[in-house]
FIPA-409373 format. One record per residue (C-alpha): x, y, z; residue number from 1. Coordinates in nm, 2 decimals. Example, Ala and Ser with C-alpha at 12.3 -4.5 7.8 and 13.67 -1.06 7.14 Angstrom:
ATOM:xx:yy:zz:i
ATOM:1.23:-0.45:0.78:1 $
ATOM:1.37:-0.11:0.71:2 $
***
This chain:
ATOM:xx:yy:zz:i
ATOM:0.02:0.01:0.00:1 $
ATOM:0.08:0.38:-0.06:2 $
ATOM:-0.09:0.63:0.14:3 $
ATOM:0.00:1.01:0.11:4 $
ATOM:-0.09:1.26:0.32:5 $
ATOM:-0.13:1.60:0.23:6 $
ATOM:-0.08:1.87:0.53:7 $
ATOM:0.10:2.21:0.54:8 $
ATOM:0.28:2.09:0.83:9 $
ATOM:0.46:1.76:0.77:10 $
ATOM:0.65:1.77:1.13:11 $
ATOM:0.33:1.70:1.31:12 $
ATOM:0.27:1.34:1.15:13 $
ATOM:0.66:1.29:1.13:14 $
ATOM:0.69:1.14:1.50:15 $
ATOM:0.40:0.93:1.49:16 $
ATOM:0.49:0.68:1.17:17 $
ATOM:0.87:0.69:1.26:18 $
ATOM:0.83:0.48:1.55:19 $
ATOM:0.68:0.11:1.64:20 $
ATOM:0.48:-0.10:1.44:21 $
ATOM:0.35:0.16:1.15:22 $
ATOM:0.78:0.26:1.12:23 $
ATOM:0.81:-0.16:1.15:24 $
ATOM:0.55:-0.20:0.84:25 $
ATOM:0.76:0.04:0.65:26 $
ATOM:1.09:-0.06:0.75:27 $
ATOM:0.92:-0.43:0.62:28 $
ATOM:0.74:-0.28:0.29:29 $
ATOM:0.44:-0.32:0.38:30 $
ATOM:0.34:0.04:0.31:31 $
ATOM:0.52:0.35:0.15:32 $
ATOM:0.34:0.65:0.39:33 $
ATOM:0.46:1.02:0.22:34 $
ATOM:0.45:1.29:0.41:35 $
ATOM:0.35:1.63:0.13:36 $
ATOM:0.36:1.94:0.21:37 $
ATOM:0.08:2.12:0.05:38 $
ATOM:0.27:2.44:0.00:39 $
ATOM:0.44:2.28:-0.24:40 $
ATOM:0.17:2.29:-0.53:41 $
ATOM:0.19:2.73:-0.46:42 $
ATOM:0.32:2.95:-0.68:43 $
ATOM:0.28:3.31:-0.53:44 $
ATOM:0.61:3.37:-0.33:45 $
ATOM:0.40:3.40:-0.05:46 $
ATOM:0.29:3.01:-0.07:47 $
ATOM:-0.03:3.10:-0.01:48 $
ATOM:-0.22:2.78:0.11:49 $
ATOM:-0.59:2.98:0.24:50 $
ATOM:-0.79:3.29:0.16:51 $
ATOM:-1.06:3.50:0.31:52 $
ATOM:-1.40:3.29:0.24:53 $
ATOM:-1.64:3.46:0.06:54 $
ATOM:-1.91:3.62:0.24:55 $
ATOM:-1.73:3.72:0.49:56 $
ATOM:-1.70:3.54:0.85:57 $
ATOM:-1.46:3.41:1.08:58 $
ATOM:-1.12:3.26:0.98:59 $
ATOM:-0.97:3.07:0.62:60 $
ATOM:-1.08:2.86:0.39:61 $
ATOM:-0.82:2.62:0.23:62 $
ATOM:-0.81:2.74:-0.20:63 $
ATOM:-0.86:2.47:-0.41:64 $
ATOM:-0.62:2.57:-0.65:65 $
ATOM:-0.27:2.34:-0.44:66 $
ATOM:-0.52:2.10:-0.28:67 $
ATOM:-0.62:1.95:-0.71:68 $
ATOM:-0.27:1.98:-0.80:69 $
ATOM:-0.15:1.76:-0.51:70 $
ATOM:-0.41:1.54:-0.57:71 $
ATOM:-0.36:1.52:-0.97:72 $
ATOM:0.00:1.50:-0.89:73 $
ATOM:0.00:1.22:-0.72:74 $
ATOM:-0.24:1.01:-0.89:75 $
ATOM:-0.01:1.07:-1.17:76 $
ATOM:0.28:0.89:-0.96:77 $
ATOM:0.07:0.61:-0.86:78 $
ATOM:0.03:0.47:-1.19:79 $
ATOM:-0.18:0.24:-1.31:80 $
ATOM:-0.33:0.21:-0.93:81 $
ATOM:-0.64:0.29:-0.83:82 $
ATOM:-0.66:0.63:-0.57:83 $
ATOM:-0.89:0.73:-0.30:84 $
ATOM:-0.94:1.00:-0.19:85 $
ATOM:-0.96:1.03:0.18:86 $
ATOM:-1.04:1.46:0.36:87 $
ATOM:-1.04:1.43:0.73:88 $
ATOM:-1.31:1.73:0.88:89 $
ATOM:-1.52:1.66:1.13:90 $
ATOM:-1.79:1.72:0.90:91 $
ATOM:-1.71:1.28:0.78:92 $
ATOM:-1.87:0.99:0.82:93 $
ATOM:-1.82:0.84:1.22:94 $
ATOM:-1.42:0.66:1.11:95 $
ATOM:-1.46:0.25:1.23:96 $
ATOM:-1.31:-0.10:1.26:97 $
ATOM:-1.50:-0.23:0.99:98 $
ATOM:-1.42:0.11:0.76:99 $
ATOM:-1.06:0.07:0.83:100 $
ATOM:-1.08:-0.31:0.71:101 $
ATOM:-1.19:-0.16:0.36:102 $
ATOM:-0.91:0.11:0.31:103 $
ATOM:-0.67:-0.20:0.41:104 $
ATOM:-0.77:-0.33:0.07:105 $
ATOM:-0.67:-0.02:-0.11:106 $
ATOM:-0.33:0.00:-0.30:107 $
ATOM:-0.31:0.39:-0.23:108 $
ATOM:-0.47:0.58:-0.08:109 $
ATOM:-0.46:1.04:-0.04:110 $
ATOM:-0.55:1.20:0.25:111 $
ATOM:-0.61:1.56:0.29:112 $
ATOM:-0.57:1.77:0.64:113 $
ATOM:-0.82:1.99:0.68:114 $
ATOM:-0.70:2.35:0.87:115 $
ATOM:-0.84:2.60:0.99:116 $
ATOM:-1.20:2.63:0.84:117 $
ATOM:-1.20:2.36:0.66:118 $
ATOM:-1.20:2.36:0.33:119 $
ATOM:-1.30:2.52:-0.04:120 $
ATOM:-1.66:2.34:-0.12:121 $
ATOM:-1.51:2.25:-0.42:122 $
ATOM:-1.28:2.00:-0.29:123 $
ATOM:-1.55:1.84:-0.17:124 $
ATOM:-1.74:1.82:-0.45:125 $
ATOM:-1.48:1.78:-0.77:126 $
ATOM:-1.19:1.63:-0.61:127 $
ATOM:-1.28:1.37:-0.30:128 $
ATOM:-1.41:1.01:-0.25:129 $
ATOM:-1.49:1.03:0.11:130 $
ATOM:-1.45:1.21:0.40:131 $
ATOM:-1.40:1.07:0.76:132 $
ATOM:-1.49:1.19:1.14:133 $
ATOM:-1.26:1.03:1.38:134 $
ATOM:-1.54:1.17:1.63:135 $
ATOM:-1.74:1.43:1.72:136 $
ATOM:-1.51:1.72:1.78:137 $
ATOM:-1.26:1.93:1.66:138 $
ATOM:-0.90:1.96:1.66:139 $
ATOM:-0.65:2.24:1.52:140 $
ATOM:-0.61:2.04:1.18:141 $
ATOM:-0.69:1.74:1.04:142 $
ATOM:-0.29:1.54:1.11:143 $
ATOM:-0.38:1.45:1.45:144 $
ATOM:-0.73:1.18:1.24:145 $
ATOM:-0.46:1.10:0.96:146 $
ATOM:-0.23:0.90:1.17:147 $
ATOM:-0.51:0.71:1.37:148 $
ATOM:-0.66:0.63:1.05:149 $
ATOM:-0.32:0.55:0.89:150 $
ATOM:-0.22:0.34:1.25:151 $
ATOM:-0.58:0.13:1.23:152 $
ATOM:-0.57:0.04:0.92:153 $
ATOM:-0.18:0.00:0.87:154 $
ATOM:-0.19:-0.28:1.10:155 $
ATOM:-0.47:-0.48:0.86:156 $
ATOM:-0.23:-0.49:0.62:157 $
ATOM:-0.27:-0.82:0.46:158 $
ATOM:0.04:-1.04:0.60:159 $
ATOM:0.17:-0.77:0.85:160 $
ATOM:0.04:-0.95:1.16:161 $
ATOM:-0.09:-1.21:1.20:162 $
ATOM:-0.46:-1.28:1.21:163 $
ATOM:-0.52:-1.42:1.50:164 $
ATOM:-0.38:-1.13:1.59:165 $
ATOM:-0.71:-0.89:1.54:166 $
ATOM:-0.99:-1.12:1.61:167 $
ATOM:-1.10:-1.12:1.92:168 $
ATOM:-1.05:-0.73:1.93:169 $
ATOM:-1.27:-0.48:2.03:170 $
ATOM:-1.56:-0.38:1.76:171 $
ATOM:-1.41:-0.63:1.51:172 $
ATOM:-1.77:-0.84:1.56:173 $
ATOM:-1.91:-0.50:1.67:174 $
ATOM:-1.85:-0.59:2.10:175 $
ATOM:-1.59:-0.46:2.30:176 $
ATOM:-1.33:-0.69:2.39:177 $
ATOM:-1.27:-0.85:2.66:178 $
ATOM:-1.06:-0.90:2.95:179 $
ATOM:-0.72:-0.98:3.03:180 $
ATOM:-0.42:-1.03:3.26:181 $
ATOM:-0.09:-1.16:3.22:182 $
ATOM:0.16:-1.27:3.58:183 $
ATOM:0.16:-1.23:3.93:184 $
ATOM:-0.17:-1.41:3.93:185 $
ATOM:-0.26:-1.18:4.23:186 $
ATOM:-0.16:-0.89:4.29:187 $
ATOM:-0.16:-0.64:4.64:188 $
ATOM:-0.48:-0.90:4.69:189 $
ATOM:-0.65:-0.82:4.36:190 $
ATOM:-0.69:-1.22:4.23:191 $
ATOM:-0.61:-1.34:3.81:192 $
ATOM:-1.01:-1.54:3.77:193 $
ATOM:-0.94:-1.91:3.84:194 $
ATOM:-1.06:-2.00:3.47:195 $
ATOM:-0.78:-1.78:3.29:196 $
ATOM:-0.58:-2.06:3.52:197 $
ATOM:-0.72:-2.34:3.39:198 $
ATOM:-0.61:-2.46:3.17:199 $
ATOM:-0.98:-2.52:3.02:200 $
ATOM:-0.97:-2.35:2.62:201 $
ATOM:-1.32:-2.48:2.60:202 $
ATOM:-1.43:-2.32:2.92:203 $
ATOM:-1.19:-1.94:2.89:204 $
ATOM:-1.43:-1.93:2.54:205 $
ATOM:-1.70:-1.91:2.72:206 $
ATOM:-1.59:-1.71:2.98:207 $
ATOM:-1.41:-1.45:2.71:208 $
ATOM:-1.73:-1.44:2.54:209 $
ATOM:-1.92:-1.37:2.90:210 $
ATOM:-1.70:-1.09:2.94:211 $
ATOM:-1.68:-0.90:2.61:212 $
ATOM:-2.12:-0.92:2.59:213 $
ATOM:-2.10:-0.76:2.96:214 $
ATOM:-1.81:-0.45:2.88:215 $
ATOM:-2.04:-0.40:2.51:216 $
ATOM:-2.39:-0.41:2.72:217 $
ATOM:-2.24:-0.20:2.97:218 $
ATOM:-2.08:0.04:2.81:219 $
ATOM:-2.13:0.03:2.44:220 $
ATOM:-2.48:-0.09:2.41:221 $
ATOM:-2.54:0.02:2.06:222 $
ATOM:-2.28:-0.19:1.89:223 $
ATOM:-2.49:-0.52:2.06:224 $
ATOM:-2.79:-0.39:1.71:225 $
ATOM:-2.53:-0.49:1.45:226 $
ATOM:-2.34:-0.76:1.64:227 $
ATOM:-2.42:-1.12:1.53:228 $
ATOM:-2.59:-1.30:1.87:229 $
ATOM:-2.68:-1.59:1.91:230 $
ATOM:-2.91:-1.77:2.06:231 $
ATOM:-2.74:-1.89:2.44:232 $
ATOM:-2.54:-1.48:2.37:233 $
ATOM:-2.94:-1.37:2.34:234 $
ATOM:-3.01:-1.59:2.70:235 $
ATOM:-2.64:-1.46:2.84:236 $
ATOM:-2.78:-1.08:2.76:237 $
ATOM:-3.13:-1.15:2.94:238 $
ATOM:-3.00:-1.27:3.26:239 $
ATOM:-2.74:-0.91:3.24:240 $
***
């Protein structure tokens, strides 16, 4: 996969993409991540990427010209690969694990980090394939949202992690993940549930399933409407 991230502050993203699993994915050739400075696609001495909004109002708006030129250039460089253009914006569709899996199947992502009061509407209507939000809140720009999306997508690239590593994670089946424990078995009087020490893998799997259902019902009951629940699952939820 190739990911191009268009921003006017590339320094914000240099750190997150040079550490931990993202760095490993880059080093092992699973993904190429390219930070693109939008100002490189301006043609004036001030390298201006924004301007005042027509009709008046507070703040500045990112201009269409540099964004169109940047995306068109990046698409041309990618050759025959299909490119998907994503705008990070609070007005976008809520990003979730299912969306991450869908994007992980793409060959080339171009991500536009919004700034200030946003982008010229012609960018939305004439350039962008999809608008994504990471939550119902407003950040100073789309860079942190882009970092979150890239992280979620890269770890799902085929072959990068063992399939089992993400099979039981939160949101994979519209359920939150069960609790985890490690050594020591007793810490300050807080003991690991005996079932996890039993070696009975069938009973452990059933306990984990129940804990996942319980945690989801308590914290995110909205997810249960989408989950694929068995009769046993439904009976347990009724008990709760």
